[in-house]
N, C-alpha and C positions, 0 to 999 in steps of 0.2 A: 851692639845692636843685635837683636835676635832675628834669625832667618825665618822667613815665611815663604812657603811655596806659592805657585800661581793659583792654587785653589782657595787659599785663605787671604792673599793680598787683594784687596778690593779696588784700590786706587793709588795713583801716584800724585805727587805735588809738582805742578808745572810752574817753575819760577817765572817764566815768560821773559819779556824784554825788561831790562833794568831802567825803567822810565820813571821820572819824578811824578808823583801822584797829581801834581798840578798841571802836568803836560799830557796826561792820559787822553783827554778829549782831542787834543791837537793831533797826536799820533794816531788815534783811532780814526779820525777823519782822513788823515793822510793814507793810512794803509787800506781803508775802505775804498777810497778813490782809486788807488793802485790796483786793488783786486777787481773792482768793477771794470776798470780799463783793460785788465788782462782777459777777463771773461768776454766782454763785448768785442774787443779787438780780435781775439782768436776765433770766436764764433763767426765774426764777419768774414774773416779769411776763409773759413770752412764753407760758409754760405756762397761766397763769390765763386769759389772753385767748383762747387756743385752746380751752380746755375749757369755759369758761362762756359760754353762748349770749347772756347779757345784755350781754356785752362785745363782741359782734360788731357794732360800730358803726364809722363812719369814724374817730372820734377814737382808739379803741383799736387799730384796724388800723394807723394811723400810729405809735402808741406802741409796738406790737410791733416794727415795723421800726427805730424809734429805739433800742429796747433791744438789738436784734441788732447794730446798728452800734456801740453803746457797748461791748458785750462784745468785738467784733472790734477796735475802736480801741484798747482797753486791752491786748488780747492781742498787738498788733503790737510794743509797746515794753516792757511790764513783764516778761514772762518772760525776755527777753534781759538786762534790767537785773538781775533776781534771779540769773540764772545767773552773770553777771559778778561780782556781789557775793559769791556763794558760792564760786566756783572761783578768784577773783582772776585771771581770764583776760580782759583788757581788749582783746580783739581781735574784729573782725567781718570776715568775708570780703567781698570786693567784691560777688559775687552776692547775699550775704545783706544787705548794706547797701542795694543797689539795690532788692531786694525789699521790705525794710522801709520804704524811702522811698515806694515805690509805694503800698503798702497804708496807710501813714500818711496820705498825701494823699487816697487814695480814701475811707477811712472817715471822716476828719475833715471832708471836704467834703460827704459824704453826710449827716452830722449837721446841717450847716449848711442844706442844702436841705430836709431833713425838718422842721426847726424852722420854716422858712418855710411849708411845706405845712400844718403843724399850726396856724400862726397864721391862715392863710386859712380853715381849717376852723372855728376859733373865731369868726372874723369872720362867716361865714355863719350859724353857730348863734345868734349874738346879734343881728345886724343883719337877718337874713332867716329868722327861725325857722319861719315858715309854709311856706317853700319849701326848707327844709334838706334834706329827703329827696329832693326833686326835683333839687336842684343837686348834692349830695354823693352821687350814686348810685355803685353799686359800680364801674362801668366807669371813672368819672372818678378814683376813689380809686386803683385799680390803675394807671391811666395816670400819675397824679402820682408814685406811688412808683417805677414803672418808669423814668420820665423822670429821676428823681433819681439812681437807680443808674447808668443808662446815661451820663448827663451827667458824673457824677463819675468814672466809669471812663475815659471819653475824656480828661477833664481830667488825671487822674493819669498816664495813659499818655503824654500830650503832654509833660508836664514830665519824666517819666522818660527818654523818648527824647532830649529836648534835653540832659539831663544826661550820658547815656552816651556822647555824641559828644565830650565834653570830655576833656582830658588832666589828670592829677593829678600833684602833686609826690610824690617818694619820701618814705617815712616819714610819710604823711599822718596827722595827729592830729586827731580830732574832739572838740572841747571841749564835749561833750554826752553824755547817756546814751542817745541814739538817733541815727539818721542823719537829720538835718534838712536840708531843701533849702538853706536860707540858709547853713548852716555848710559844706555840701559845696561850694557855689559859691565860698566864700572860699578853699577849698583848691585850686581849679582853677588850672592854669598857662595855660589857654586864654582866649580872648576870650569873656566871658560876657554881652556886650551884648544878644545875642538872647534869652538866658534872662531877663535883667532886663526886657526889653521885653514878653515874653510874661507874666511875672509881674504887671507893673503894668497890662497891658491885659486879657488874658483872665482872669488870676487875680483882679485887682481887680474885674472885672465879676461873677465868680462869687461873690465875697465880699459885695459891696455890693448886688447885686440882691436876694438873699434877705433881707438886712438891711432894705432898703427895703420889701419886702413885709411883713415883721414890723412895722416901724414904721407903715406905712400901715394895716395891719389894726387895730392897737391905737389909732391915732388915730381911725379911723372908729368903733371900739367906744366910745371915750371920748366922742366927739361925740354918738353916739346916746344914751348914758346921761345925759349932761349936759342933753340937750334936755328930758327928763322925769325928773329925779332923784328917787329914792325909795330908802328903806333896803332894801326887798325886791329892787329891781332891782340895787342895788349889791352886795348879798350874792350874788345869782345870778351876776352877772358875775365876782365874785371867785372863787366856787367853780368856775366854768367855766374861767376864764383864769389863776387864781392860780398853779397849779403850772407851767403852761407858761411864764408870764412869769418866774417864778423861775429856771427852767432856762435860758431865753434870756439873762437877765441874767448868770447865772453863766458861760454858754458864751462870750458875747461879751466879758465882763469879763476872763476869763482869756486869751482869744485876743488881746485888745489888749495885755495885760500881757506876753505872750510875743513878739509880732511887731512891736509899735509903740512900746512904752515901754522895752524893754530895749536896751542898747547893748553890753554885754559879759557874759561868763559870771560874773556876780557872784551874791550871795545872793538878790537880788530876782528875777533871771532864773531861778534854780534853782527858787525857790518858785512862780513863775508857771507854769513848764513842768510841774512836778509837779501843780499844781492842774488844769492843762488836760488832761494825759494820764492822770493817776491818780485824782485826787479827783473831778472832774466826772462821769466815767462811773459812779463808785461811788455818788454822791449821788442821781442821777436816779431810781432805783427808790424810794428813800425819799421824795423830794419828791412823786412821783406817787401813792404809796400811803398815806402818812400822812394826807393831807387828802382822799383819794378814797373816798367811801362805796362805790362799785361794786367797787373793787379789794378793799376790806376785806371786803365780803360774799362775794366770790368766794374769797378766802383762807379765810374761815370755812367755806364750803361744802367746799372742798378738804380742810381739816383734819378736818371732821366725816366726810367720806367715807373718809379714811385711817384714822381711829380706828375706824369701823365695819368696815372691811376687816380691820384688825388683830384686832379682837374676835372676828370670825368665824373 
């Protein structure tokens, strides 16, 4: 295979999901429904938090940004996948691939940092309830969210710049349904030792530091609860942390399945990738709303207000 640099390589081939042609329409409808559910569910969460003054708290402020990143993260890959399935056009331009890669890294890592910020918020709420309002003041919340967005922006830009300097082989075929960094590096005809070094150092730190914050927060929460265990205290901790803990477990579980346990483009790898990019962003609104009394009340108020407006 002859090498071509980024100025001459015009497009990549996206193999997409290995679906039988006769089942394309069924899976297209399925993924379209899941994507629309993701968009509408997360936008509804954002709308409720913005409209209901009872939800103007640090926890829901962080949740609104998590919902925004979930919509954006899913929108990076799913529309292109649906378009390819519908049009049977399995190509993506070089600029389109690089743009998709940047935003995939950007929103995926923002999710990671926001989950760590939310874990810290839950730690303060349970372990330091009397000082919660003092610690989690508005300025700190804005600073934590802004730092998350800025950090991941720089992180995604770094890996994108390191990638575009590489040369690729002609007729490059991406064995995935989106432009993933690990797959693109395998297609390069250049030396990727620097890319690997940055992934294992800077990328590893950005992955495991938030995970350490999440684990540390919940270890402290568990320690505090076990010092004076009671049914009331356990129920309060579960109602406060249950939704976030479930989202964290699903996020890191699918992330491990995609990048640490998969070795080739087999059925397990496909399922893990779909769970991480499609299913997880769709489930988050349901996880946070089904067991959340404040969200349910806000939704009821919104429904009542809409009915009253229609009746007038």
